[in-house]
Each structure stands twice: as C-alpha cells, then as structure tokens.
LODOTOR-723568 format. One line per 3 residues: number of its first residue (from 1); their letters; for each residue x, z, y of N, C-alpha, C. Coordinates in pm, whole numbers, plus 32768, in hexadecimal, padded with zeros to 4 digits. Each point is the difference from the previous one (the first is absolute). Example, Ala and Ser with C-alpha at 12.3 -4.5 7.8 and 13.67 -1.06 7.14 Angstrom:
2
1	AS	8527/830C/7DC7/7FA7/8000/8077/805A/8000/8078 | 7FDD/7FB8/8069/8052/8006/8077/7FB3/8049/806D $
// end
This chain:
211
1	MPI	F220/9454/5330/7FDA/8072/8054/8073/8065/8001 | 802F/802B/8077/806E/8060/8005/7FD5/8088/7FC8 | 805F/8046/7FC7/7FE4/8085/7FCA/7FF6/8064/8072 $
4	AHV	7F96/8052/7FFE/7FF0/8067/8066/8058/8077/7FDD | 802A/804A/8065/805C/8070/7FEC/7FB8/8085/8007 | 8030/8060/7FB0/7FCC/8088/7FFD/8076/805F/8011 $
7	VYV	7FF4/805F/805B/8067/8068/800F/7FC9/8080/7FC4 | 804A/8037/7FA1/7FDB/807D/7FBD/8056/8072/8036 | 7FBF/806F/8025/8047/8075/8032/7FE5/8074/7F9F $
10	HGL	8069/8036/7FC7/7FF6/8064/7F97/7FDE/808B/8036 | 7FE7/805C/7FA4/7FE6/808B/8023/8080/8051/8007 | 7FF0/8080/801F/8070/805B/800E/804E/8009/7F7D $
13	WLP	8086/7FFB/800C/805F/800F/7F91/7FFF/7F8A/7F9F | 7FB6/7F98/801D/8001/7F8A/7FA9/8059/7F94/803E | 8037/7FA6/7FAE/8060/7F9D/8033/7FC5/7F79/8029 $
16	GEE	7F88/7FDE/7FD1/7FC8/7F7D/801B/7FF7/7FAA/7F84 | 8061/800F/7FA6/8001/7FAF/7F86/7F8C/801F/7FA3 | 7FBE/8072/8016/7F8A/8022/7FAE/7F8E/7F9D/8013 $
19	SLV	800D/7FA8/8062/7F98/7F9C/801C/8012/7F81/7FAE | 8059/8001/7F9D/801A/7F85/7FB4/7F85/7FCF/7FB5 | 7FB0/805B/7FC9/7F84/7FD6/7FBC/7FA1/7FC1/8065 $
22	LKH	7FF1/803F/8071/7FAB/7FC9/806A/8035/7F78/802D | 8082/7FF7/8013/803E/7F83/802B/7FE2/7F8F/7F9E | 800C/801D/7F7E/7FE7/7F9C/7F98/7F6F/7FD0/8004 $
25	HLA	7FA2/805C/8004/7F73/7FD9/7FFE/7FD8/7FB4/807E | 8032/802A/8072/7FDD/7FBA/807C/8035/7F71/7FFE | 8076/7FEE/7FC7/803A/7F79/7FF9/7FB5/7FA9/7F9C $
28	EEF	7FE7/8036/7F88/7FC3/7FB1/7F96/7F6D/7FE2/8018 | 7FB5/8061/8030/7F6F/7FF0/8011/7FD9/7FC6/8088 | 804E/8020/8067/7FD1/7FE1/8087/8064/7FB1/8055 $
31	SLE	8072/7FDB/7FC8/8068/7FB8/804A/8029/804A/807F | 800F/8083/7FF3/802D/8055/806E/808D/8032/7FE1 | 8059/7FF5/8061/808A/802B/7FEB/8016/8089/803F $
34	LHW	8020/8062/7FAC/8012/8089/8030/8091/801D/8020 | 8014/8044/8073/8084/8030/8029/7FF3/8097/8015 | 8059/804F/7FC5/7FF6/808F/801C/805E/8028/8070 $
37	FRY	7FCC/805A/8051/804C/8037/8071/802A/808E/7FDD | 807F/801C/800A/8033/8084/7FDB/801A/8056/807C | 7FD5/807B/7FFA/801C/8060/806B/8029/8084/7FBF $
40	FGA	802A/805D/8053/8032/8080/7FCD/7FB2/8070/8044 | 7F8F/8021/7FC4/7FA5/8060/803D/803A/808A/800E | 8063/8023/7FAF/803B/8085/8007/8062/800E/8073 $
43	SES	8024/7F90/8041/8063/8009/806C/7FD9/7FB2/807D | 7FAA/7F9C/7FF5/7FDC/7FAD/8073/7F7F/8030/8042 | 7FF8/7FEE/8081/7F84/801D/8048/7FA0/7F8A/7FF1 $
46	MSD	7F81/8018/8019/7F9E/7F94/7FF9/801F/7F95/8068 | 8031/8027/8073/8023/7FA0/8068/806C/7FA0/7FD0 | 8068/8037/7FC0/806C/7FAC/7FCD/7FD0/7FA4/7F91 $
49	ITS	7FAD/8037/7FA7/7FD0/7FB0/7F8F/7FAB/7F8C/8030 | 7FA3/801A/805A/7FA7/7F95/802D/804B/7F97/8052 | 8066/8028/8048/8051/7F9F/804A/8048/7FA2/7F9F $
52	RLA	8038/8038/7F95/8044/7FAC/7F9C/7F9D/7FA8/7FB6 | 7F89/8037/7FE3/7F9B/7FB2/7FBA/7FD0/7F8B/8054 | 7FED/8015/8081/7FD8/7F93/8059/8068/7F90/7FFD $
55	AFV	8080/8025/7FFF/806B/7F9D/7FF9/8000/7FB9/7F79 | 7FE3/804A/7F95/7FFA/7FC8/7F79/7F93/7F95/7FF8 | 7F8A/8020/8035/7F92/7F9F/7FFF/8023/7F87/8055 $
58	REL	803D/8018/8072/8024/7F92/805A/8063/7FA0/7FBD | 805C/8036/7FB2/8065/7FAD/7FBE/7FC5/7FA8/7F92 | 7F8A/8021/7FD0/7FBF/7FA9/7F9E/7FD7/7F7B/803F $
61	ASP	7FEB/8003/8084/7FDA/7F87/804B/7F8B/7FB9/7FBE | 7F9D/804D/7FD8/7F8B/7FC8/7FBD/7F86/8006/805C | 7FAC/7F99/7FFE/7F88/8002/8055/7F95/8060/7FCE $
64	EVH	800D/802F/7F83/7F9F/805E/7FC9/804A/8064/7FA9 | 7FEA/8081/8019/8041/806A/7FB2/7F99/806C/7FDF | 7FE7/8013/7F7F/7FAB/806E/7FD3/8055/807D/7FEE $
67	LVG	7FC0/8074/8006/8048/807F/7FF8/7FC1/8059/7F95 | 8054/803C/7FAC/7FD1/805C/7F99/8054/807F/8008 | 7FBE/8073/8006/8049/807F/8006/7FD0/8060/7F96 $
70	HSL	805E/8041/7FBD/7FDF/8067/7F9D/801F/808A/803C | 7F9E/805A/7FF9/8012/808A/802B/8032/8006/8091 | 8071/8042/8019/8034/8009/8089/801A/7F77/803C $
73	GGL	801B/7F9D/7FAC/8015/7F78/8032/7F89/7FC8/804C | 7F88/802A/7FDB/7F8A/7FD5/8049/7FFF/8037/808E | 802E/807B/8011/8006/803A/8086/806E/7FBE/8053 $
76	VLY	8069/7FD1/7FBE/8066/7FB1/8047/7FC0/7F80/8038 | 7FAC/7FBE/7FAE/7FBC/7F88/802F/7F9E/801F/8070 | 7FBB/806F/7FF5/7FA3/802A/8069/804A/800E/8085 $
79	RLL	8073/8042/7FFC/804E/8013/807A/8041/7F7E/802F | 8028/7FAA/7FA3/8038/7F7D/8026/7F9D/7FB4/8057 | 7F84/7FF6/7FD2/7F9C/7FB2/8049/7FD5/8045/8081 $
82	ERF	8011/8082/8005/7FE4/804A/807B/806C/7FE5/8069 | 807E/8001/7FD5/8070/7FED/805C/801C/7F6D/801E | 7FEF/7FAB/7F99/8021/7F71/800C/7F88/7FAE/7FD1 $
85	PEQ	7F96/7FFC/804F/7F85/7FBE/7FD3/800A/7F68/7FF4 | 8061/7FC3/8042/800B/7F6E/7FFF/8049/7FCF/7F82 | 7FC6/801D/7F8D/8037/7FD3/7F81/7FBB/7F7E/7FD4 $
88	PPG	8040/7FB4/7FA7/7FBC/7F88/7FCA/7F7C/802A/7FBF | 7F9C/7FAB/8003/7F7F/8023/7FC3/800E/8016/7F6A | 7FA5/804E/7FCB/7FFF/801E/7F71/7FA8/8078/7FE5 $
91	RVV	7FF4/8024/7F83/7FAD/8073/7FD9/8058/8072/7FD2 | 7FC4/8076/7FF1/804A/8078/7FDC/7FBB/8045/7F8B | 8050/8031/7FA0/7FCB/8052/7F93/804E/8083/7FFB $
94	FLG	7FB7/806E/7FF9/803A/8085/7FEE/7FEB/802A/7F6F | 8069/8031/7FC0/7FFA/8030/7F76/801E/8095/7FFE | 7F99/8051/7FE7/8014/8090/7FF7/8039/803D/807F $
97	VPC	7FD1/7FD4/8071/8036/802F/8081/7FB0/8078/8033 | 8043/806E/8020/7FB9/8074/8039/7FDF/7FE6/8093 | 7F98/7FB5/8016/7FDF/7FCE/8086/7FD8/806E/8061 $
100	VAS	7FB3/8060/7FD0/7FC9/8065/805B/803A/808A/7FEA | 8044/8018/7F8F/803A/8082/7FE5/8054/7FF7/7F81 | 8052/8067/7FE8/8048/800C/7F82/8013/8094/7FE2 $
103	RAA	7FA5/8036/7FB1/800C/808C/7FDD/807F/801B/7FB1 | 8029/7F9F/7FAC/807A/8012/7FB2/807A/800D/805B | 8007/7FA9/8067/8072/8005/805C/7FFD/8081/8053 $
106	ERA	7F8A/8029/802A/7FF4/807A/804F/8030/8079/7FB1 | 7FDA/8006/7F80/802B/8071/7FAC/8096/7FF8/7FE6 | 8033/7F86/7FEA/8090/7FF0/7FEA/804F/8029/807B $
109	GVF	7FC5/7FE9/8076/8044/801E/807D/8019/8093/8017 | 7FB6/8056/7FBC/8015/8090/8010/804A/803B/7F87 | 8027/7FA9/7FA4/804A/802A/7F89/8092/7FDC/8016 $
112	APL	8052/8064/801E/8089/7FEA/802E/8052/7F9E/7FAD | 7FFF/8007/7F7A/8053/7FA3/7FB3/7FDA/7F6D/8013 | 7F81/7FE5/8028/7FD4/7F76/8012/7FFF/7FD4/8092 $
115	AHL	7FEE/805F/805A/7FEB/7FDD/808C/8071/7FAB/8039 | 807D/8023/7FDE/8072/7FB6/803B/800F/7F75/7FC5 | 7FBB/7FE4/7F8F/8009/7F7B/7FC2/7F9A/7F9E/8038 $
118	LGP	7F9E/8032/804B/7F93/7FAA/802E/802D/7F9E/806B | 8059/802B/8058/8033/7FA6/8066/7FAA/7FF7/807C | 8035/7FC2/8069/7FBB/7FFB/8081/7F7E/7FB1/7FFE $
121	TVR	7FF7/7F95/7FB0/7F85/7FB0/8001/7F89/804F/7FCA | 8017/804C/7F96/7F94/8054/7FCA/7FDB/806C/8064 | 8064/803D/803D/7FE2/8068/8063/7FB0/7FC8/8074 $
124	EEL	8021/7F86/802B/7FB9/7FC3/8070/7F70/7FDA/7FDB | 7FED/7FCE/7F88/7F80/7FC3/7FDE/7FA1/8058/7FAE | 8035/805D/7FB1/7FAB/8043/7F9E/7FFE/8098/800A $
127	LMP	8057/803C/804E/8004/8092/8005/7FB7/8039/8078 | 7FB9/7FAB/8046/7FAC/802F/8070/7F82/7FAC/8002 | 7F93/8036/8036/7F82/7FB4/8002/800E/7F7C/804D $
130	RER	7FCB/7F96/7FC5/8002/7F7C/8040/7F76/7FC1/7FF5 | 7FD1/7FC8/806D/7F83/7FB5/7FFC/8024/7F6C/8004 | 7FE7/7FBD/7F91/801F/7F72/7FF7/7F81/7FAF/7FEC $
133	RWT	8002/7F89/8038/7F91/7FA1/7FED/803B/7F74/8004 | 7FD1/7FAA/7FA7/8033/7F76/7FFD/7FB9/7FAF/806C | 804A/7FDA/8066/7FC6/7FB5/8070/803E/7F76/800F $
136	HAR	805A/7FDD/7FA5/8043/7F7D/8009/7FA2/7F91/7FD4 | 8016/7F89/8035/7FA9/7F8F/7FE1/800D/7FD4/7F6F | 8075/8014/7FC5/8015/7FD2/7F76/7FB5/8059/7F9D $
139	ALG	7FD1/7FC1/7F94/7FB2/8048/7F9B/8059/805F/7FB2 | 7FC8/8076/7FE0/8046/8064/7FB1/7FB0/8022/7F83 | 803F/7FF6/7F8C/7FC5/802C/7F82/804C/8078/7FCC $
142	VVA	7FB9/8064/7FD1/803D/807C/7FD1/7FE3/8014/7F6B | 8069/8015/7FB2/7FF3/801D/7F71/8024/8092/7FEA | 7FA6/804A/7FC1/8019/808B/7FDB/7FFE/800D/7F69 $
145	GNQ	8041/8066/7FCC/8000/8018/7F71/7FBA/8083/7FDE | 7FC8/8008/7F88/7FBD/807C/7FD8/8031/8034/7F78 | 807C/7FD9/7FDC/803E/8037/7F88/8062/806D/802D $
148	PLG	7FDD/807F/7FED/804D/806F/803C/8080/8023/7FB5 | 8062/7FA6/8009/8082/8016/7FC1/806A/8001/806C | 803E/8073/8016/8067/800A/8066/8015/808F/802B $
151	LGQ	8078/801D/8032/8021/8089/8028/7FB1/802E/8079 | 7FD0/7FA0/8050/7FB9/8025/8079/7F84/8052/7FE7 | 7FC0/7FEB/7F8D/7F86/804C/7FE4/801C/8095/7FEF $
154	FLA	807A/8023/7FD6/8021/808D/7FF0/801A/8043/8087 | 8025/7FB0/8063/8011/8034/8087/7F7B/8008/8049 | 7FB1/7F96/7FF5/7F84/7FF6/804E/7F8A/8048/7FC0 $
157	HFD	8004/8014/7F7A/7F90/803E/7FB8/7F7C/7FB7/801F | 8000/7F7E/7FEA/7F8B/7FAE/801D/7F86/802E/7FB0 | 7F8D/7FFE/803E/7F82/8018/7FBB/7FA4/7F87/8010 $
160	EEN	803E/7F8C/800D/7FB7/7F83/8012/8051/7F8F/7FC2 | 7FCA/7F87/8000/8048/7F8D/7FC9/8086/7FEE/8046 | 8068/7FE6/7FB1/8085/7FEE/8039/8057/7FB1/7F9F $
163	DGT	8071/7FD0/8033/805C/7FB1/7FAC/807A/8050/7FD3 | 7FF7/8085/800E/806F/8057/7FDD/8056/8025/8077 | 7FF1/7FB6/806E/804B/801C/807B/7FA7/7FFC/807B $
166	VAV	7FA2/7FA1/8002/7FA8/7FEC/8074/7F70/8002/7FD1 | 7FAB/804B/8046/7F71/8001/7FE1/7FBF/7F7F/802F | 7F99/7FD5/7FB9/7FB8/7F88/8027/7FCC/800E/808F $
169	SET	7FCD/8075/8023/7FCB/8015/8087/806B/7FEF/806B | 807E/801D/7FDD/806D/7FF3/8060/8026/7F6F/801B | 7FD1/7FA5/7FAC/8020/7F71/8012/7F97/7FB7/8053 $
172	RLP	7F92/8041/8020/7F91/7FBB/8045/801A/7FFC/8096 | 8032/7F8F/802D/8023/7FEE/808D/7F8C/7FBF/804A | 7FC8/8040/8066/7F95/7FC2/804E/802D/7F79/8039 $
175	GAT	7FAB/7F9D/7FF6/801F/7F7C/8034/8038/7FA0/7F99 | 8021/8032/7F88/8033/7FA8/7F97/7F94/7F9E/7FD5 | 8029/7F8B/7FD4/7FA3/7F96/7FD9/7FC2/801B/7F78 $
178	DHI	8050/8030/7FA0/7FD0/8014/7F78/804F/8072/7FC0 | 7FC3/8041/7F9C/803F/8073/7FBE/7FD1/8001/7F6F | 805F/800C/7FA2/7FDC/8009/7F73/804E/8071/7FBE $
181	VLP	7FC9/8035/7F95/8040/8069/7FB3/8015/7FCC/7F72 | 807D/8005/7FCF/8022/7FCD/7F7C/803A/8071/7FAA | 7FF7/7FF4/7F7B/8031/806A/7FA6/8098/7FFC/7FEF $
184	VSH	8047/801F/806B/8092/7FFE/7FFF/8033/807C/8049 | 807D/8025/7FE1/8041/806F/8045/804D/7FCC/8079 | 803A/805D/8049/8045/7FDB/807C/8073/7FA1/7FE7 $
187	LGM	804F/801A/7F99/806E/7FA6/7FDE/7FD2/7F93/7FA0 | 7F9E/801F/7FAC/7FCE/7F9E/7FA0/7FC4/7F85/8042 | 7FCB/8010/807A/7FC4/7F8B/8041/8068/7F95/801F $
190	LVS	8080/8025/8003/8069/7FA0/801F/8022/7FA6/7F8B | 7FD9/8028/7F87/8019/7FAC/7F8A/7F7E/7FD4/7FC0 | 7F94/8009/804A/7F7C/7FDA/7FCD/7FE0/7F6E/8020 $
193	ARV	7FE5/7FB2/7F98/7FDA/7F75/8015/7F7C/7FF7/804B | 7FA8/8061/7FE7/7F7E/7FFE/8043/800E/8019/8096 | 8056/805E/8024/801A/801B/808E/8040/7F85/8041 $
196	AHE	805F/7FC4/7FBA/8042/7F88/8035/7F9C/7F90/8016 | 7FA4/7FEF/7FA0/7F9B/7F97/800D/7FA6/801A/8079 | 7FD0/807B/800D/7FA7/801F/8070/8049/7FF2/8086 $
199	TGV	8080/8021/8000/804F/7FEF/807B/8007/7F6C/8025 | 801B/7FAC/7F9E/8006/7F70/801B/7F7B/7FC8/802C | 7F93/802F/7FC3/7F7A/7FD2/8027/7FE6/8022/8092 $
202	FLT	8021/807D/8026/7FE6/8026/808B/8057/7FB0/8061 | 807E/7FF0/7FE0/805B/7FB9/805B/7FD5/7F6E/8014 | 7FC4/7FC3/7F99/7FDA/7F73/800A/7F6F/7FEC/802D $
205	EGR	7FAA/8064/7FE4/7F71/7FEE/801D/7FC7/8063/8065 | 8049/8069/801E/7FCF/8061/8060/7F9E/8065/7FCB | 7FF7/800A/7F7C/7FA8/8062/7FBF/8033/8016/7F72 $
208	FSL	7FDA/806F/7FC4/8021/8018/7F75/7F96/7FBF/7FA8 | 8023/7FE4/7F84/7F9E/7FC4/7FA5/7FA1/8068/7FC8 | 802A/807F/8001/7FAD/806B/7FCA/7FA9/803C/806E $
211	R	7F8D/8030/7FD8/7FA5/8042/805D/7FD0/8083/7FC4 $
// end
C-alpha cells in the first residue's frame, strides 16, 4: 500500500521543523508521510503564500494529500482551499487555530513594539472581524488546548479555557466535522504524542478517537 502524504503548515514565526514529533508519529503509527511547507508570515501576503502552497501540493503529484495546520497555518489552509479548491482529496486537521477570532493578535496589533512583527498575513486574517465557516467537502477536525501557558494570555486576558495563546471558543469553526480539547498549550501541542495520535486517527478515519 502506498504511503499517503500529509502537508503541514506552521504558525507565525515558526520554521516547520517543530513538526518532527508529529512527523515521526504519523509515519510510525499510520504510515503517513509528512512534508512541511515553509512560508514567511512577517513579509508575505496570504495571496503569495497560498499560491506557493498550491504549487507545493501539486509537486507532490500524489492522488491523496491530507493537510494539517497549526495556528496561523490553519488559516493558510482555509484560504488555500478557498482560492484553489481543486486539490487532491484528503482530510484536514487544525491545531490551535484561531478560526473565528484572536484576541491575542488584536491586542498585539495595537501594541507598537509587536505590531510591526505580525506581518501582512496576520493583519489580513486576524486584526479585523472575519466570519468563517467550513464549507469544503473534505472533513475537518479541530484540536484545541486548555493548558494556559504562553505570552498570549497576558495580552488577551482570557477568562475562559485557552492554550496560552488561543481560547478554546476561538477554535470552534462552524461546519467542522469534529472538535476535541486536550490538556496541551499552544506550542506544547506540537510535541504531544497524544495530539499526534489524534491527528493521525482523524486523517485516517475521519473522526477523533476521543469524545
């Protein structure tokens, strides 16, 4: 049986290599081969990023490609499928993605020392109200964290469950197939074996094992 391919899209200021734990678990447990796609959110527009990502997926020349996005990377995938819907079939997993809002980004956007570091993609996607709904045919699973470790909580002043950067409520995208909350932080979910396992379960079965 040929190995299925997974494209991982990282969050803001991350390089992609942080997905090595996820890559290992997907390969060992599920025979899924992960490829990370690198973009530069502090300098590239969403249009440029999604155009390059579409070419990256096309170059894999695979009949099936699953997609995984962490944080801002999930919104890159959302826009990819909006602009280039004719992608190979597969499933999608969002990890700590601020699907409907990002109080942390909004607060950072008015804080001068941080605002210029956010880049055009954050300004386009998170610094103004957006109404998003998952309408694509492919299944979407969303993983949120509720371990509040991260600088974002000091900006957002969360009074609800959050992963230190994104509130659980901000990850709930209407139209998603499944949603789970795990005891991980925003960055901790990237090195969590449990998150990796649930990601693999969803990509192969279309649902999470936890309820």
